[in-house]
N, C-alpha and C positions, 0 to 999 in steps of 0.2 A: 573433743568438744569444739575444736576449731573448725573441723570439717562440717559438723552439724550446724554450727553457727553460720557458716558460709552458705549452706544449703537453705537455711531458713531465710537468710537475707535475700538470696536469689529468688526464692519463691515469692517473697513480699513484693519485690520489684516487678515480677511477672504479673502478679495480680493487679498491681497499680496500673501497669501498662495496658492490660486487657480492659480494665475498667475505663481508662481514658479513651481507648479506641472505641469502646461501645458508646460512651457518652458524647463524643465529638459529633457523630452523624446526627444524633438527636438534637443537639444544640444548634447545629448548622441548619437542620430542617426547620426548627422552631424559629430561628432568626429569619430564614427565608419567608416563612409564613407570615411573620410579623411585618416584614417589609412589604409583602404583597397586600396584606390587609390595610397597612398604612397608606399605600399608594391608592388603593381602591377608595379609601375614606377621603383622601385629599381630592381625587377626581370627582367624587360624588358631591363634596362640598363646593368645589369650583363650579360644577354644573348648576347647583342650586343658587349660587350667587349670580349667575348669568341673567341679564335682563333680556328676555326674549322679545318683548314688545318693540315693534318697529318695522321698517321697510328693508328688504334685502334684494340683491340681484347677483346673478352669476357674473364673474369678471368678463369684461369685454373691452376691446381696444378702440372701437369707434361705435357710435350710436347706429351706424348702418349695419353692424354685425348682429347676428342672432343672439339673443340672450333671454334668460328667464328671470322672473321676479317672484318675490314671496312677501306676503304681508301677514304679520302676526299681531293680533289684538286681544288683550285680556277680556274675558267675559265675567265669570264669577267663580267662586269655589263650589265644587260639587259636594253632595252630602257626605262623601268620604274625606272632605277637607282637602281635596286635590284641586289645584288651579286649572281652569279651563280657558282655552284660547280659540278664537276664530282664525282659521288659517286659509289663506287664499293664494293659489299659484296662478301665474299667467305668464305670457311670453310675447315677444314681438311677433308681428303678423307674418305668416307664410302664405303667399297667394291670396292675400286679403283676409285671412282668418288667423286667429290667435294660435300660436304653435303649441301651447299647453293651456289647460284650464281645469282647475279643481278647487273646490271649497269644502271645508269640513271643520269639525270641532275636535281639538286636541286636548288631552288630559295630561297634566304634568305629574310624573311619578319619579321621585328621587332625582329630580333635576333634568329629566328627559321628557320631551313631549311625545305622546303616542296617539295615533289615530288609525281608524280602520278605513282602508281604501277599497274594500271588497265590493263587488257587485256580481251579478250572475255571469257577466261576460269575462271577468278577469280572475275568477277564482281558479287556483291550480287544479282543484278537483271539487266535485259536487259536495263532498263530505266536509269541506272546509267551512268554518263558521266565519272567519275573518282573515284579512290580510293586514298584519300590523306593520305600519310604517313609522319610523322614529325621526325626530328632529332633535339634534343635540349640538352643543357648542363644538366648534372645531378646536383643535389643540392650541391654536394661536389666539383663540377667543375673539377673532375678527368677524366671525359670522357663525353659521350653522351648517352641518352636513345632514343630508337627507338620504335615507335608505330603508329597506325593509329589514325586519328582524331576521327573517329566514332568507338566505341567499337565493334559494330556488324559487322564491316568490317575487324576485326583483322585476320580472317582466310585467307584473301588474301595474307598475308605475308608468309603463309606456301607454297604457290604455287611454290615459287622459291627455296624450300629446300626439302630434302629427309628425310625419317625416322621420320616424325612427327616434325621436326625442323621448326623454323620460323625466319624471319629476325628480329623480335621483340627482345628487350633485352637491357642490359646495356653493353656498349663498353668502355673500358678504353683506354685513349691515352697512347700508350705503347712504344714509341721510346726512346732509351737511346742515349744521345750524351755526349760530354765531359763536358757540362755545364747544362744538364737537364735530367730529367726522367719524361716522360709524360708531365703533365702541371706544374710540379714543376721545378724551375730553381735556379741556383747558386746565383742570385741577391736577392733572397728572404730571409727574416729573419724567425726564428722559429715562431715569433709572427704573421707574415703575413700568414704563412701556417695554424696556429691555427685559424686565422680569416676566412680562406677559407673553412676549413674542419670541419664538425660538431663534437662537443666534443665526441659524442658516438663512433666516428671512430678513435680517437687518444688515445693511452695509453702511459703514461709516466712511464718509468722504469729506474732503475739504471744499467748502463752498466759498465762492468769491462774490464780493459786492460790486458796486459800480466803480469803486476805486481799488487800485492794486493792494493797498494795505488792509482792505476789508476782507477778513477771513472768518469763516464760521465752521462749526462742527455740524455737518448735515448727516442725518440718519435716514437713509432710504429704506422704506418698509416694503417688502414684497409679500405676495401670497406664497403658498407652498409650491406653486407651479413656476415660481420666479418671475411673475408679472409685477412690475413696479406699480405700487398703489399710491403712495404719498411720501413726502420727505419732511421730517420733523427737525426743527432747529431751535436750540436754546439761545439766549442772548449772548452768552460768553462762551469762549472755547475752554476745554479742559475740565469740565465738571458735568457729570450726569445728574447731579442732585437738583439742578435747576428745572423749573417748569418750562413747558413748551412755549416758545415765543412766536414761531412762524410755522405754518403748514402749507407746503407747496403741493397742490393736488395734481397728481401725475396721471390719473386714470379717469375716464368718463363714467366709470362704474358708479362713482359718487356724485350725488346731485342734491340741490336744495329742494325744499318742498314745493318750489315753483318751477322745478325742472331745469335749473341752471347748473351747468357742469363745465369742465375745462375745455370743451370743444364748442361751447356756445358762441354765438356771434353778437355783435354790438346791438343789433335790433332786438334780439331776444332779451338781452340784459336790461335795456332801458324800458322795455315793456313790463318786465317782471318787478323791477325795483326802481326806487328813486335814487338817482346818482347824486351824491352829496358834493363831490369835488372831482375836477379833472385837471391834472397837472402834467406838464411835459418833463421828460428826462432827456438824456442825450440822444437816445434812439427810439423812445416810446412815449406814448401818453398813458397815464395811469388813472383809472377810474376808481374812486373810493365809494364804497357802499357801507355806511355805518350800521345798517340794519342787520347785516350778517358779518360785521367786522372783516370785510374783505376788500381786496384790491384786484383789479383786472388790468393787465397791460395790453396795449395794442401798438404794434410797430408803426412808426411814422410813414412807412412805405404803403400802409393800408389806407392812408388819409388822402383826401382830395387836395388839389392845389389851393392855397389860401386858407389852410386850416388854422394858421396862427394869426390872431388879431394883435398886431404890434401896438396900436394906439391904446388898447384896453388891457394889454398883457394877459390875454386869455386864449383858450382854445375855442374856435368857432365850431360849435357842436353840429351845425348844419353841414359841415365839411367832413363829418365822420359817416361813412356809408353804413347803412344797416347791415350790410354783408361783411363788414370788417371782422376779421378773425382775431381772437385773443391769443396772446402768446403765453400768458400765465394767469392762474387763478390762485390767489394766496389768502389764507386766513391769518389774522394777527391776534395773538392772545398775550395776556400778561405783559402789556406794554410798560 
């Protein structure tokens, strides 16, 4: 009886072990499928939440460098209830002509914009009916990426450009307003920005004010190619729950609707905006423009002799050359 009892017990354990081994791969596969489906749903939702409307540009270090621009404007919903957009690509001039030029109508499907860029010259083969190009948010949600659905149709995007350029690429949303820069706005906290942008694209540094005791938490934001775009600073150190207080614009990729950027000169600024105040610091004069909540600083070395009116305690604006370069372009939010 004892031997029989032991055999039955051993058989039961074997059956249970076999059942567990058979069940584990199934459960693992189901768990993996659920994770993949959840990730796809999250990405789809994130795309649908993205506001495509606006102006974009490829990143560039100076306005003299070649760069491409993209404009996306909503039209109306299609009969299938899909949103439609007017899409325009252009670029800086090469030998007096625009480097790229294309206009078309895009339809939004599941958070991605699609448009047909085919014509008789750029179809991969005569049997092709269309060449589908997509516009979708970049992973950091700072702009959009442009490419063809089929990899072997990528050369069709070169048809609309010169000198080997292509419509393909990453385009940053680049408009500056009084309360926003690209996709970042004054209502966001530092924590919300850190949640949006991958860690590899944000570098926290210690910022210094005019005096030694003035210390700040500066969050430098880069694109995925590690080009510095802008620096975000809250009022106080040690907390990411605060809203953004200061935005230092580090790249000329971003500009106002009047074309002012961080490499503009004094003459361009005064022509575009009414300057509300000009004040001196130890090494600079600071221009205040309330219309866009901005300050521009110009080094005193850029000024002509006699720039300070001692009797009236003010800056003589006629001693600021139109060609004076600015050292910084700063937006002030949540003062």
